[in-house]
Every structure is written in C-alpha cells, then in structure tokens.
BAFI-3210 file (N, C-alpha, C; in Angstrom, 3 decimals, decimal comma, padded with zeros to 6 digits):
// residues 195
n [1|2|3|4|5|6|7|8|9|10|11|12|13|14|15|16|17|18|19|20|21|22|23|24|25|26|27|28|29|30|31|32|33|34|35|36|37|38|39|40|41|42|43|44|45|46|47|48|49|50|51|52|53|54|55|56|57|58|59|60|61|62|63|64|65|66|67|68|69|70|71|72|73|74|75|76|77|78|79|80|81|82|83|84|85|86|87|88|89|90|91|92|93|94|95|96|97|98|99|100|101|102|103|104|105|106|107|108|109|110|111|112|113|114|115|116|117|118|119|120|121|122|123|124|125|126|127|128|129|130|131|132|133|134|135|136|137|138|139|140|141|142|143|144|145|146|147|148|149|150|151|152|153|154|155|156|157|158|159|160|161|162|163|164|165|166|167|168|169|170|171|172|173|174|175|176|177|178|179|180|181|182|183|184|185|186|187|188|189|190|191|192|193|194|195]
n.u [-007,827|-008,134|-006,135|-007,169|-009,788|-011,774|-012,723|-013,738|-016,046|-019,259|-021,352|-019,814|-019,268|-020,630|-019,669|-016,777|-014,986|-013,295|-012,710|-010,802|-011,713|-010,648|-011,369|-011,156|-009,550|-008,128|-009,243|-007,624|-008,556|-010,307|-012,651|-013,416|-013,929|-014,632|-013,280|-013,376|-014,171|-012,005|-009,963|-010,996|-011,307|-008,850|-007,067|-006,296|-005,695|-004,729|-004,587|-002,473|-001,256|000,403|003,750|006,412|009,131|009,139|009,167|011,774|011,393|009,150|008,461|009,923|010,164|008,938|009,839|011,401|009,623|008,221|010,184|010,297|007,462|008,052|010,058|008,680|006,310|006,924|005,335|003,143|004,202|004,212|005,682|005,750|006,107|006,414|009,426|011,497|010,837|010,280|012,819|016,357|018,226|017,397|015,939|017,075|017,384|014,880|014,068|012,239|010,408|006,851|003,565|001,391|-001,416|-003,527|-004,675|-006,067|-007,486|-008,997|-009,058|-011,157|-011,197|-008,941|-007,385|-009,316|-008,089|-006,875|-004,110|-003,396|-004,778|-003,229|-000,932|-001,821|-002,686|-000,163|001,098|-000,232|-000,247|002,159|002,187|002,379|000,666|-000,241|001,529|002,968|003,458|001,936|000,932|-001,438|-000,099|000,286|000,422|-001,839|-003,685|-005,120|-005,283|-004,336|-004,559|-003,616|-002,503|000,312|001,143|000,900|-000,158|000,387|-000,792|001,441|002,666|000,688|-001,504|-002,105|-003,055|-005,046|-006,923|-007,656|-006,414|-006,167|-003,839|-000,369|002,192|004,941|004,688|004,197|004,297|005,641|008,435|009,841|012,842|011,779|010,165|009,164|008,416|010,071|011,526|009,434|008,540|010,941|011,488|009,147|007,619|009,471|009,474|007,737|008,372|008,476|010,385|010,076|009,445]
n.v [005,305|004,115|002,021|000,151|000,110|001,141|-001,490|-002,806|-001,666|-001,485|-001,119|-001,874|-004,393|-006,055|-006,030|-007,162|-005,733|-002,536|000,956|003,574|006,564|010,020|013,458|015,759|014,640|013,760|011,410|010,079|007,731|005,521|003,279|000,526|-002,170|-004,246|-003,028|-004,874|-007,267|-007,705|-008,241|-010,042|-012,263|-012,886|-013,278|-011,035|-008,758|-005,965|-003,014|-000,127|003,155|004,930|004,842|005,826|007,549|007,281|010,090|009,883|010,671|010,866|008,373|007,202|004,546|002,515|000,534|-000,833|-001,967|-003,269|-005,209|-006,430|-007,725|-009,551|-011,163|-012,204|-013,674|-015,189|-017,652|-016,307|-014,513|-014,318|-015,982|-015,461|-012,197|-008,794|-008,154|-007,505|-005,061|-003,246|-003,094|-003,300|-004,721|-007,291|-006,931|-006,026|-002,914|-000,402|000,846|003,168|003,088|002,936|002,604|005,140|005,608|007,149|006,445|003,884|000,510|-002,540|-005,812|-006,255|-008,797|-009,330|-007,536|-007,979|-010,881|-013,237|-013,078|-009,901|-009,030|-009,600|-008,458|-005,579|-005,371|-005,532|-003,480|-000,964|-001,392|-000,873|001,810|003,351|004,611|006,436|008,442|008,489|008,685|006,066|004,334|002,470|-000,544|-005,157|-002,982|-000,569|-000,028|002,466|005,560|008,642|011,681|013,282|016,198|016,305|014,456|012,388|009,480|008,173|005,371|003,212|002,378|-000,248|-000,510|002,305|002,915|000,863|001,733|004,359|006,415|010,075|011,089|012,680|010,455|011,177|012,932|011,393|010,552|008,091|007,409|009,311|010,636|010,250|008,508|005,148|003,592|001,875|000,545|-001,404|-002,342|-003,688|-005,233|-007,030|-007,190|-008,091|-008,555|-006,760|-003,952|-001,001|-000,196|001,697|004,307]
n.w [013,379|011,012|010,518|012,438|013,001|011,261|009,706|011,343|012,100|012,689|010,653|008,567|008,645|006,672|004,653|002,136|000,747|000,093|-000,574|-000,044|-000,640|-001,360|-000,757|-003,319|-005,363|-008,503|-010,968|-013,969|-015,528|-017,469|-016,139|-016,907|-015,972|-012,642|-009,775|-007,488|-008,001|-009,950|-007,697|-006,301|-008,004|-008,535|-006,245|-004,976|-002,110|-001,495|-002,960|-004,245|-005,503|-005,074|-003,535|-001,509|000,418|004,072|006,329|008,416|011,314|011,896|012,517|014,678|016,339|015,278|013,559|015,148|017,168|014,970|014,276|016,660|017,031|014,833|015,774|017,962|017,158|014,662|013,224|011,905|010,050|006,867|004,215|001,892|001,901|001,831|002,358|001,002|-000,223|001,763|003,058|002,895|003,653|004,388|006,692|008,655|009,349|008,462|005,180|004,936|003,061|002,018|001,548|000,331|001,921|001,078|-001,116|-001,469|-002,173|-000,694|000,823|003,124|004,834|005,170|006,577|009,016|009,556|012,258|012,191|011,176|012,889|015,607|014,704|014,771|017,546|018,936|017,641|018,771|021,445|022,019|021,669|019,631|017,630|018,343|018,925|016,507|013,026|011,919|009,089|007,271|005,942|-005,603|-007,814|-008,962|-011,760|-012,050|-012,789|-011,133|-008,977|-005,875|-004,633|-003,555|-005,359|-008,259|-009,679|-013,118|-015,197|-017,337|-020,394|-021,989|-019,848|-019,592|-022,273|-022,820|-020,316|-021,548|-020,776|-019,798|-018,661|-018,244|-018,933|-017,982|-016,261|-014,133|-010,536|-010,782|-010,967|-009,817|-007,479|-005,221|-004,705|-004,122|-006,076|-008,052|-006,049|-005,320|-007,931|-008,554|-006,045|-005,903|-008,278|-010,416|-013,732|-014,749|-014,951|-016,975|-019,666|-020,840|-020,267]
ca.u [-008,970|-007,955|-005,316|-007,709|-010,945|-012,873|-013,071|-014,646|-017,390|-020,557|-021,872|-018,963|-018,842|-021,390|-018,576|-015,482|-013,794|-013,439|-011,968|-010,480|-011,604|-010,486|-011,642|-010,160|-008,447|-008,539|-008,954|-007,379|-008,500|-011,606|-012,617|-014,271|-014,066|-015,201|-011,755|-013,399|-013,977|-010,688|-009,691|-011,706|-010,750|-007,261|-007,186|-005,461|-005,650|-004,405|-004,007|-002,233|-001,013|001,551|004,672|007,210|009,789|008,470|010,140|012,204|011,417|007,303|008,233|011,027|009,978|007,928|010,867|011,845|008,150|007,863|011,159|009,747|006,730|008,628|010,908|007,625|005,333|007,913|004,595|002,907|005,277|003,997|006,970|005,359|005,822|006,928|010,347|012,297|010,345|010,399|014,094|017,262|018,990|016,517|014,993|017,539|016,879|013,808|014,275|011,546|008,884|005,432|002,374|000,682|-002,946|-004,640|-005,385|-006,073|-008,394|-008,562|-009,742|-011,552|-011,156|-007,392|-007,635|-009,808|-007,481|-005,937|-002,364|-003,421|-005,332|-002,119|-000,225|-002,459|-002,920|001,232|001,606|-001,318|000,224|003,607|002,043|002,949|-000,460|-000,889|002,900|003,649|002,872|001,692|-000,227|-001,827|000,657|-000,177|000,403|-002,805|-003,747|-006,015|-004,572|-004,682|-003,721|-003,983|-001,873|001,245|001,634|000,209|000,427|-000,118|-000,331|002,257|002,708|-000,348|-002,338|-002,346|-003,903|-006,206|-007,392|-007,932|-005,938|-005,303|-002,637|000,435|002,864|006,444|004,525|003,847|005,601|006,346|009,815|010,560|013,983|011,492|009,295|009,619|007,887|011,117|012,344|008,390|008,879|012,054|011,462|007,741|006,765|010,554|009,030|006,871|009,201|007,805|011,535|010,120|009,422]
ca.v [004,706|003,489|000,951|-000,830|000,110|000,875|-002,605|-003,343|-001,043|-002,564|-000,404|-002,229|-005,965|-007,041|-006,029|-007,588|-004,871|-001,349|001,932|004,831|007,769|011,201|014,570|016,629|014,121|013,444|010,282|009,994|006,606|005,012|002,062|-000,614|-003,390|-004,154|-003,735|-005,600|-008,435|-008,076|-008,444|-011,440|-013,468|-012,692|-013,186|-009,710|-008,107|-004,309|-002,414|001,079|003,485|005,693|004,161|006,820|007,441|008,092|010,718|008,943|011,507|010,638|006,969|007,052|003,487|001,884|-000,504|-002,050|-002,653|-004,670|-006,633|-007,246|-008,422|-010,537|-012,326|-012,783|-014,328|-015,674|-018,105|-014,927|-014,067|-015,059|-016,306|-014,774|-010,874|-007,783|-007,550|-006,826|-003,634|-002,826|-003,192|-002,981|-005,552|-008,283|-006,777|-005,481|-001,830|-000,039|001,606|004,324|003,213|002,572|002,755|006,100|004,874|008,194|005,591|002,298|-000,506|-003,463|-006,817|-006,155|-009,930|-009,403|-007,028|-008,633|-011,886|-013,188|-012,514|-008,653|-008,040|-009,650|-007,315|-004,492|-005,134|-005,385|-001,948|-000,226|-001,762|000,094|003,129|004,134|005,240|007,831|009,541|008,708|008,509|004,763|004,383|001,274|-001,091|-005,027|-001,919|000,013|000,750|003,389|006,899|009,088|012,587|013,642|016,900|016,790|013,331|011,682|008,001|007,729|004,309|003,285|001,348|-000,932|000,097|004,045|002,934|000,509|002,560|005,399|007,352|011,292|011,904|012,275|009,516|012,140|013,451|010,363|010,365|006,845|007,192|010,417|010,196|010,179|007,569|003,740|002,467|001,155|-000,767|-002,248|-003,281|-004,497|-006,524|-007,614|-007,561|-007,608|-008,653|-006,137|-002,780|-000,910|000,426|002,945|005,240]
ca.w [013,101|008,988|010,708|013,039|013,461|010,216|009,051|012,097|012,591|012,663|009,495|007,594|008,698|006,179|003,461|002,307|000,137|000,506|-001,792|000,163|-001,737|-000,370|-001,342|-003,957|-005,889|-010,121|-011,341|-015,003|-016,576|-017,378|-015,196|-017,542|-014,845|-011,566|-009,161|-006,203|-008,623|-009,948|-006,799|-005,723|-008,755|-008,879|-004,564|-004,050|-000,971|-001,125|-004,145|-004,029|-006,320|-004,995|-002,760|-001,293|001,512|004,835|007,093|009,332|012,447|012,089|013,097|015,307|017,355|014,504|012,824|016,114|017,125|014,192|014,681|017,729|016,723|014,020|016,809|018,829|016,402|013,869|012,778|011,797|009,214|005,449|003,328|000,664|002,372|001,204|002,875|-000,014|-000,474|003,161|003,844|001,997|004,671|005,191|007,850|010,444|009,199|007,698|004,205|004,928|001,843|002,309|000,745|000,475|001,813|000,412|-002,021|-001,313|-002,375|-000,116|001,688|004,798|005,694|005,760|007,972|010,199|009,865|013,096|011,958|011,330|014,357|016,606|014,629|014,975|019,062|018,927|017,555|019,724|022,887|021,987|022,065|018,246|016,959|019,038|018,752|015,336|011,635|011,499|008,124|006,577|004,960|-006,843|-008,263|-009,682|-013,606|-011,810|-012,662|-009,935|-008,206|-004,557|-004,518|-004,767|-006,105|-009,548|-010,934|-014,378|-015,977|-018,527|-021,405|-022,170|-019,151|-019,777|-023,630|-022,071|-019,046|-022,054|-019,812|-020,384|-017,896|-019,251|-018,026|-017,871|-015,002|-012,969|-009,294|-009,599|-011,143|-009,134|-007,078|-003,828|-005,079|-003,781|-006,588|-008,617|-005,164|-005,457|-008,972|-008,165|-005,278|-005,547|-009,975|-011,053|-015,043|-015,112|-014,857|-018,345|-019,845|-021,960|-019,012]
c.u [-008,679|-007,116|-005,850|-008,835|-011,931|-013,655|-014,075|-015,802|-018,336|-021,199|-020,914|-018,745|-019,617|-020,519|-017,708|-014,570|-014,078|-012,489|-011,794|-010,516|-011,470|-010,985|-010,697|-008,984|-008,858|-008,065|-008,734|-007,544|-009,901|-011,670|-013,370|-013,940|-014,323|-014,174|-012,204|-013,740|-012,733|-009,884|-009,753|-011,014|-009,253|-006,541|-005,979|-006,149|-005,507|-003,832|-003,809|-001,863|-000,035|002,482|006,158|008,116|008,919|009,616|010,218|011,554|009,972|007,384|009,130|011,307|009,631|008,633|010,813|010,740|007,954|008,584|010,449|008,528|006,867|009,100|009,623|006,785|006,006|006,540|003,640|003,066|005,148|005,570|007,049|005,175|006,304|008,487|011,304|012,199|010,471|012,034|015,335|018,320|018,512|015,655|015,603|017,385|015,564|013,932|013,176|009,922|008,056|004,693|001,573|-001,004|-003,651|-005,457|-005,332|-007,569|-007,942|-009,302|-009,865|-010,898|-009,435|-006,978|-007,519|-009,172|-006,864|-004,610|-002,570|-003,699|-004,226|-001,430|-000,621|-002,275|-001,494|001,617|001,216|-000,555|001,641|003,228|001,733|001,817|-000,778|-000,051|003,117|002,468|002,541|000,600|-000,416|-000,531|000,323|-000,365|-001,002|-002,677|-004,853|-005,423|-005,179|-004,134|-004,366|-002,843|-001,120|001,946|000,432|000,490|-000,741|000,206|000,271|001,867|001,116|-001,583|-002,912|-003,433|-004,934|-007,432|-007,602|-007,451|-005,634|-004,711|-001,594|001,774|004,281|005,792|004,326|005,117|006,074|007,999|010,690|011,696|013,054|010,612|009,931|009,002|008,827|011,241|010,981|008,756|009,804|012,229|009,909|007,137|008,405|010,317|008,169|007,422|008,755|009,221|011,030|009,533|010,704]
c.v [003,877|002,315|-000,120|-000,935|-000,031|-000,210|-003,467|-002,896|-001,850|-002,115|-001,432|-003,921|-006,549|-006,607|-006,576|-006,740|-003,362|-000,627|002,963|006,024|009,261|012,624|015,506|016,083|013,640|011,939|010,502|008,521|006,273|004,019|000,955|-001,783|-002,963|-004,223|-004,501|-006,865|-009,126|-008,689|-009,931|-012,237|-013,843|-012,746|-012,342|-009,195|-006,745|-004,034|-000,806|001,679|004,531|005,076|005,307|006,629|008,214|009,153|010,295|009,748|011,044|009,443|005,989|005,163|002,428|000,443|-001,145|-002,198|-003,783|-005,811|-007,428|-008,383|-009,697|-011,685|-012,813|-013,657|-014,715|-016,833|-017,337|-014,338|-014,819|-015,302|-015,454|-012,985|-009,769|-007,152|-007,008|-005,332|-002,885|-002,636|-003,659|-004,572|-007,277|-008,251|-006,093|-003,939|-001,728|000,944|002,975|004,247|002,889|003,137|003,958|005,804|006,123|007,892|004,186|001,962|-001,625|-004,893|-006,784|-007,648|-010,175|-008,701|-007,300|-010,162|-011,644|-012,608|-011,016|-008,312|-008,697|-008,555|-005,935|-004,066|-005,035|-004,113|-001,029|-000,380|-000,718|001,349|004,296|004,831|006,331|009,013|009,684|008,154|007,210|004,777|003,075|000,622|-001,004|-003,338|-001,267|000,408|001,742|004,767|007,731|010,297|012,957|014,273|016,785|015,670|012,660|010,521|008,507|006,401|004,488|002,250|000,696|-000,560|001,539|003,394|002,485|001,253|004,054|006,776|008,861|012,028|011,826|011,523|009,806|012,901|012,803|010,660|009,148|006,544|008,443|009,793|009,982|009,106|005,877|003,168|001,658|000,173|-001,368|-002,851|-003,969|-005,524|-007,443|-007,975|-007,293|-007,521|-007,581|-004,309|-002,372|000,349|001,661|004,656|005,881]
c.w [012,034|009,663|011,684|013,586|012,227|009,848|010,111|012,895|012,038|011,508|008,245|007,619|007,461|004,843|003,493|001,858|000,519|-000,569|-001,019|-000,644|-000,749|-001,073|-002,213|-004,905|-007,664|-010,118|-012,870|-015,963|-016,999|-016,957|-015,759|-017,008|-013,502|-010,750|-008,305|-006,877|-008,906|-008,942|-005,746|-006,944|-008,684|-007,173|-004,495|-002,899|-000,786|-002,669|-003,577|-005,565|-006,192|-003,554|-002,565|000,112|002,717|005,750|008,466|011,135|013,174|012,356|013,582|016,082|015,830|013,887|014,195|016,955|016,306|014,112|015,694|017,511|015,435|015,130|017,742|018,244|014,920|012,785|011,920|010,340|007,648|005,063|001,951|001,280|001,485|001,553|002,130|-000,180|000,836|003,861|002,756|002,249|005,077|006,620|009,075|010,417|008,136|006,427|004,109|003,723|002,381|001,334|001,301|000,915|001,605|-000,868|-001,618|-001,517|-001,450|000,260|002,619|005,305|006,282|006,729|009,257|010,473|011,680|013,217|012,087|012,400|015,693|016,135|015,190|016,822|019,463|019,051|018,577|021,046|023,085|021,877|020,774|017,485|017,265|019,156|017,568|014,334|011,238|010,363|007,869|005,835|003,525|-007,241|-009,100|-011,106|-012,676|-012,075|-012,055|-009,254|-007,211|-004,611|-002,979|-005,369|-006,934|-009,655|-012,203|-014,589|-017,078|-019,332|-021,854|-021,222|-019,332|-021,196|-023,048|-021,501|-020,184|-021,172|-020,412|-019,634|-018,882|-017,990|-017,257|-016,540|-013,760|-011,683|-009,268|-010,182|-010,354|-008,000|-005,475|-003,876|-004,641|-005,334|-007,621|-007,479|-004,872|-006,589|-008,791|-007,509|-005,345|-007,188|-010,413|-013,115|-015,383|-015,327|-016,761|-018,729|-020,123|-020,993|-018,403]
res [f|n|s|g|f|f|f|r|h|p|l|m|l|k|y|d|y|y|w|r|i|e|p|g|v|k|y|f|c|d|l|d|y|d|p|f|l|f|m|q|d|n|k|k|v|y|g|f|t|i|s|l|y|e|f|s|e|t|i|e|t|l|w|q|t|v|k|d|f|m|h|k|y|p|d|l|i|s|e|d|n|a|m|r|f|l|s|d|d|g|g|e|t|y|n|l|c|h|f|w|s|n|f|e|i|g|d|m|n|f|w|r|s|p|a|y|m|t|f|f|e|h|l|e|k|a|g|g|f|y|y|e|s|v|g|t|p|s|s|s|d|i|g|y|k|h|d|p|f|m|h|c|p|t|g|l|a|h|t|k|g|k|c|w|c|d|q|k|e|s|f|d|y|d|g|y|s|c|h|v|k|y|e|t|a|m|m|p|s|t|r|d|p|s|v]
***
C-alpha cells in the first residue's frame, strides 16, 4: 500500500507532501521550521533519518527486477540518481542499503510521476510486493527513535535543533548502518568528523 497506493487515494489527492509517523516513536529536537516548506523551497522530494542493510533473503528477486527495469526504460533513469549509494559496482549487484521507511517525509508528486508509476507497475507485475519485503526507496536533521534504531543529528544541526539525544547513541555510524555510504556517495562534503 505504501509503495504504490496511498498517494493515489482520493483523500490524499489534494496534498503534495506527507510525513509518515509511526506509533511509539520519540522525537528529540525542536522543529522550528516547516519541513514541507523547506522541501518545496529547496526542491527536495524525499527525506529519511535511518538507512541500513536489508536482509538479502527477504528480497531475493528485487535487484534483478530493478536491473530489468533499468534495461527496459533507460530514458527513465535520472543521471542524478542514487546508484552510488545502492551499489558498489555501478549497478551490477545491490549492496543491500535502503532507506528505512518507518520515518519518511516526501513529495507525493514524485510518487505520482509517470517515471515512478512505470517503475511501480514493473515491480508489481513481477510479484515482488506480495512475496518480498519491498519498501519505498537528504538526510534529515530531525532527531528520531523507533526501537531499536535512533538517529541523532550531529554538529550544528544538533545545537540549532536544541536536540536532547546523545549523538554517540545514534545508529548513523553503527556497523549495520548505511549512513556513511549515503554520505560518501551523495553528499561527501557534509560528513561530520566529530562523530
């Protein structure tokens, strides 16, 4: 439902942005800005707090299906994509990194776009949504905990947000986190060396 239908639900059609909020989560920072306006003003389409490795057994056919899509629809693959985050060898294999969608904020017009809908239909026809753990694919400065994982902003984002989480307990630099891969691939100049 989350990967292909919620943003097409009649009640959601009048909205451009959404914020997925799960029960039992904790937020650790003051939010003194409107994240939706920030996304709109900065042309952002997706925000997340945690990225981690997927269990390969839960997605046995996903990467081959994605590769088939890329081969069939090369014109739909943006040059400014996240392949460096998802693959360590230019797309031949999947390194299992993904965005944990238990916290996400996004622009529903991206999901409604012809390119994404073509991708969704391709995955749906392959049947993976029903048998595999296929989740929805700018790192956020929102401190967030959803057991067992926690994201705590670092550096200026921690200070400016008046965050009360302990930066040393953040999952971002845990060995099972893909946060460093994301920073290295997508925003190499932002890595906070103090952590």
